C-alpha positions in Angstrom: -0.2 -0.1 0.2 2.9 2.6 0.9 4.6 1.9 -2.4 1.3 3.4 -4.1 2.4 7.2 -2.5 5.0 9.1 -4.9 6.0 10.9 -1.7 7.8 8.3 0.0 10.0 7.8 -3.4 11.2 11.3 -3.2 14.7 12.6 -2.5 15.7 13.3 1.2 15.0 17.3 0.9 12.0 17.0 -1.2 10.4 14.9 1.7 11.6 17.1 4.5 10.4 20.3 2.7 7.2 18.8 1.0 3.8 17.9 2.9 2.5 14.4 2.5 -1.5 14.9 2.2 -4.3 12.3 1.3 -7.5 14.2 2.2 -7.9 17.9 1.4 -9.4 20.4 3.4 -12.7 19.7 1.5 -12.7 16.0 2.1 -11.6 15.0 -1.3 -8.6 12.8 -1.9 -5.5 13.9 -3.6 -5.0 10.2 -4.8 -8.1 8.6 -5.6 -6.3 5.2 -6.7 -4.5 4.8 -3.5 -7.7 5.8 -1.4 -9.8 3.6 -3.1 -8.2 0.5 -0.9 -9.0 2.2 2.2 -10.4 -0.2 5.0 -14.0 0.9 6.1 -13.3 -0.5 9.9 -10.2 1.3 10.0 -11.4 4.9 9.0 -14.1 4.4 11.3 -12.0 3.4 14.2 -9.9 6.8 13.4 -12.9 9.1 13.3 -14.5 7.4 16.4 -11.0 8.0 18.1 -10.7 11.6 17.2 -14.3 11.9 18.3 -13.4 10.5 21.5 -10.6 12.9 22.3 -12.8 15.8 21.3 -15.6 14.9 23.4 -13.5 13.9 26.2 -11.4 17.1 26.0 -14.4 19.4 26.3 -15.7 17.6 29.4 -12.3 17.9 31.1 -12.0 21.5 30.5 -15.7 22.1 31.6 -14.5 20.7 35.3 -11.5 22.8 35.4 -13.5 25.8 34.8 -15.9 24.2 37.8 -13.0 23.7 40.0 -13.5 20.0 39.8 -9.9 19.4 38.9 -6.9 21.7 39.1 -5.6 21.6 35.4 -5.9 20.6 31.8 -4.4 20.8 28.8 -6.7 19.9 25.8 -5.6 18.8 21.8 -8.6 20.6 20.1 -7.6 20.5 16.4 -4.7 18.1 16.9 -6.7 14.8 16.9 -5.2 13.5 13.6 -1.8 13.9 14.6 -2.7 12.0 17.8 -5.0 9.3 16.2 -3.5 8.6 13.1 -0.1 8.1 14.8 -1.5 6.0 17.6 -3.4 4.0 14.9 0.3 3.2 13.3 1.7 1.7 16.2 1.4 -2.1 17.3 0.7 -3.5 20.9 4.5 -4.4 21.6 5.6 -0.8 20.5 6.4 1.7 23.5 4.8 5.2 23.7 7.0 7.8 25.2 4.7 11.2 25.0 5.0 14.7 25.3 2.2 17.0 26.6 -0.7 16.2 24.1 -0.6 12.4 23.2 -3.1 11.1 26.2 -5.4 10.1 23.2 -2.6 7.8 22.0 -2.9 6.0 25.2 -6.6 5.8 25.2 -6.6 4.6 21.3 -4.1 2.1 22.7 -6.3 0.7 25.1 -5.9 2.8 28.4 -8.8 2.8 30.5 -10.8 6.0 30.5 -11.4 5.4 34.4 -7.5 4.8 34.8 -6.8 8.3 33.0 -9.5 10.5 34.9 -8.2 9.0 38.1 -4.9 10.2 37.4 -6.4 13.8 36.6 -8.2 13.5 40.1 -5.1 12.2 41.5 -7.3 9.9 43.8 -6.7 6.4 45.3 -7.1 4.7 42.2 -4.7 7.0 40.4 -1.8 4.6 39.0 0.7 7.5 40.1 -0.6 7.9 43.7 -1.4 11.6 43.5 2.1 12.3 42.8 1.6 13.9 39.6 -0.2 17.0 38.4 -3.0 16.2 36.2 -2.4 14.9 32.6 0.4 12.6 33.4 -1.4 9.3 32.6 0.5 6.2 32.8 -0.8 2.7 31.5 2.0 0.0 32.2 -0.2 -2.7 30.4 0.0 -1.0 27.1 3.5 0.1 26.9 2.6 3.7 27.6 5.1 5.8 29.9 4.1 8.7 32.1 4.9 11.9 30.1 7.7 14.5 31.5 6.4 18.3 32.3 9.9 19.1 31.6 10.0 19.5 27.6 12.0 17.4 25.6 13.5 15.1 28.5 11.3 12.0 27.2 12.9 11.9 24.1 16.5 10.3 25.3 14.1 8.0 27.1 12.5 6.9 24.1 15.7 6.4 22.3 17.2 4.5 25.4 14.1 2.1 25.1 14.7 1.6 21.6 18.7 1.0 21.7 17.6 -1.5 24.7 15.3 -3.2 22.3 18.2 -3.4 19.8 20.7 -4.8 22.3 18.4 -7.4 23.6 17.4 -8.4 19.9 13.7 -7.6 20.0 12.3 -7.3 16.3 8.9 -6.7 15.1 8.8 -3.8 17.9 9.6 0.0 18.0 9.3 3.1 20.0 7.2 6.2 19.5 8.7 9.2 21.0 6.8 12.6 20.7 8.0 16.0 20.9 6.6 19.3 20.5 7.8 22.2 18.1 9.3 23.9 21.2 11.1 20.9 22.2 13.4 20.9 19.2 15.0 23.9 21.0 15.7 22.1 24.2 19.6 20.1 24.2 17.8 16.9 24.9 16.1 16.7 21.3 19.4 17.2 19.6 21.3 14.4 22.0 18.4 12.1 21.3 18.3 12.8 17.5 22.0 11.9 17.5 22.1 9.0 19.4 18.9 7.6 17.5 20.8 7.9 14.1 24.1 7.0 15.1 23.0 3.5 17.0 20.4 2.7 14.0 17.6 2.9 16.7 14.3 1.4 16.0 12.6 4.6 16.9 10.1 7.2 15.3 10.3 10.4 16.6 7.3 12.2 16.1 7.0 16.3 16.2 3.7 17.4 16.7 4.5 20.9 15.2 1.4 22.9 16.2 3.2 26.1 15.8 3.1 27.5 19.1 5.2 26.8 22.2 3.1 28.6 24.8 3.4 32.0 23.3 6.3 31.6 21.1 5.4 31.1 17.7 7.6 28.8 15.5 9.3 31.9 13.4 11.1 32.8 16.4 11.8 29.0 17.6 14.0 28.3 14.3 15.0 29.4 10.9 14.9 26.0 9.3 13.1 25.8 6.5 10.8 23.1 7.7 11.3 21.1 11.6 11.9 18.0 9.4 14.9 19.6 8.1 16.7 18.7 11.4 16.2 15.2 10.6 18.4 15.4 7.7 21.3 17.1 9.6 21.6 14.1 11.7 21.4 11.8 8.7 18.2 10.4 9.4 15.2 10.1 7.0 12.7 13.0 7.7 9.1 13.0 6.6 6.6 16.0 6.8 2.8 15.0 6.7 -0.3 17.0 7.1 -1.1 16.8 10.8 -4.7 17.6 10.1 -5.3 14.5 7.7 -5.5 11.6 10.1 -5.0 9.1 6.7 -1.5 11.1 5.9 -0.4 11.0 9.4 -1.3 7.0 9.7 0.5 6.1 6.5 3.5 8.0 7.4 4.0 6.8 10.7 3.0 3.4 9.6 5.9 3.6 7.0 8.4 4.6 9.9 7.5 2.4 12.3 7.8 -0.9 9.6 11.2 0.6 8.6 12.3 0.8 12.6 10.8 -2.5 13.4 12.6 -4.2 10.6 16.0 -3.0 11.2 15.9 0.3 9.1 16.9 2.6 11.9 15.1 5.8 13.2 13.0 8.3 11.1 11.7 11.9 12.2 8.2 12.8 11.3 6.9 16.2 11.6 3.4 16.4 11.8 2.3 20.2 10.9 -0.9 21.0 13.0 -2.1 24.0 15.2 -3.2 24.6 18.8 -6.3 26.1 18.1 -6.9 26.1 21.7 -5.0 27.5 24.7 -1.7 25.6 25.7 -3.7 24.8 29.0 -6.5 25.7 31.3 -4.0 28.6 32.4 -3.2 30.2 29.4 -5.1 32.9 27.6 -3.8 32.8 23.8 -5.9 36.3 22.9 -3.1 37.9 24.3 -0.2 37.0 22.4 -1.8 35.8 19.1 -4.1 36.8 16.0 -6.9 34.7 16.7 -8.5 35.4 13.0 -5.7 32.9 12.2 -6.9 30.3 14.7 -10.5 30.5 13.4 -9.0 28.9 10.0 -7.6 26.2 11.6 -10.5 25.6 14.0 -13.0 25.5 11.0 -12.0 24.8 7.4 -8.7 23.0 8.5 -10.5 21.1 11.6 -9.4 17.4 11.1 -12.9 16.1 12.3 -14.6 18.0 9.9 -12.3 17.0 7.0 -12.4 13.6 7.7 -16.0 13.5 8.2 -16.7 15.0 4.8 -14.5 12.1 3.3 -16.5 9.4 5.2 -20.2 11.1 4.8 -19.2 11.1 0.9 -18.5 7.4 1.1 -21.6 6.3 2.7 -19.5 5.2 5.7 -21.1 7.6 8.0 -24.9 8.4 8.0 -26.6 11.6 8.7 -26.6 12.6 12.3 -24.2 9.4 13.2 -21.4 11.9 14.4 -24.0 13.4 17.0 -25.2 10.1 18.1 -21.4 8.7 18.7 -20.6 12.0 20.5 -23.5 11.7 22.9 -22.7 8.0 23.7 -19.0 8.9 24.4 -20.1 11.6 26.5 -22.3 9.5 28.5 -19.2 6.9 28.9 -16.9 10.0 30.3 -19.6 11.5 32.4 -20.2 7.8 34.1 -16.6 7.7 34.9 -16.3 11.1 36.0 -18.9 10.1 38.7 -17.2 7.0 39.7 -13.8 8.7 40.1 -15.2 11.7 42.2 -16.6 9.1 44.6 -13.0 7.9 45.2 -11.1 9.4 47.8 -7.7 10.5 47.9 -4.8 8.1 48.3 -3.9 6.7 51.8 -1.3 8.8 53.3 1.2 6.1 54.0 1.4 6.1 50.1 3.7 9.1 50.4 6.5 7.1 51.2 6.0 4.3 49.4 8.3 3.4 46.4 11.4 5.3 47.7 13.1 2.1 49.7 11.6 -1.3 50.2 11.6 -0.9 53.7 10.9 2.7 54.8 13.7 4.2 56.9 13.4 5.4 60.3 13.2 9.2 59.1 10.7 8.7 56.2 8.6 6.8 59.3 9.0 10.0 61.6 7.9 12.3 59.0 4.9 10.1 58.1 4.2 10.1 61.7 4.3 14.0 61.8 2.4 14.6 58.9 -0.4 12.5 60.0 -0.8 14.4 63.0 -2.1 17.2 61.2 -5.5 17.2 60.1 -6.2 16.8 56.3 -8.2 19.4 55.1 -9.8 19.7 51.3 -7.8 22.8 50.8 -4.5 22.6 52.2 -3.5 25.9 51.1 -6.4 27.4 53.3 -5.3 28.9 56.8 -8.4 29.5 58.7 -8.5 31.8 61.9 
């Protein structure tokens, strides 16, 4: 199937500076013959996966505004980059995410209850309430908890891939994610160089949403494209339309298959746009032209684009999107109700996982903390 796309046969510079696209903004196919082989079941899974992120994010942002959770970072407008890449992974692959890839975990089988438990930091949270929200983990599906310090996860991704190679684990690879801002960090360059030199089975995926909080891409780099940076390290670099879920899927599947079969690493830039705020703590109207944002929110919306294609094929019935969204919304609300009913982690978990047997001074500190009453708001000092 991949051989059907002329993009992959281009020279290195053409790939790094081009833009691989299969579905235009109006829902029409750039390569009707290749898309004629599109699998209906896969197409519907991709659409439902994107819709799940959109509905879940909207619900979680509402909870944050109501004061029921402390923080949230949504992925509106970036669902195609997330789901398209997730769908190209296999169960044995490892996922090392950046900030906006929780949807990759959910697509691969992370339980919604586990995701929401982490956001609440309750007793059911796999990280025992120690992380700020939006740091889910899913050991069963090889989904590593993300780091708040940007780019620090990329050397970890390459390290996991190097370990796979040393152990002779074939048929699996690592997906390491980063944002455009992360490419200015030293960790990115260290990881790129190690990956290329060691021919590590890793796909390094940059979600270029054009904003690193308030820093635009134009003052992040003077490279013509972010994908250019892959060429500098002697690595094949691809650049796909990050709002075209099929282009993302095929570009990442190509890179992953290469990694799994001993072909080494690939750097994939997915061009998208952060139509929302950086997080629930941010107001983008203070630093950017929101009329540009509206173009990406409307005509370039990845869900709208794919919905047009599926509807034209008769694979999505009229009103079916609303039915699916309502069903997902009900699941999310039910999960929230379950997680809100679960209390905080037991106090003694604060010293677990440090030593096999807690030391005398840890026990002493725990006893000291236990003497103080636990309040709903630990920062409130009443008189």
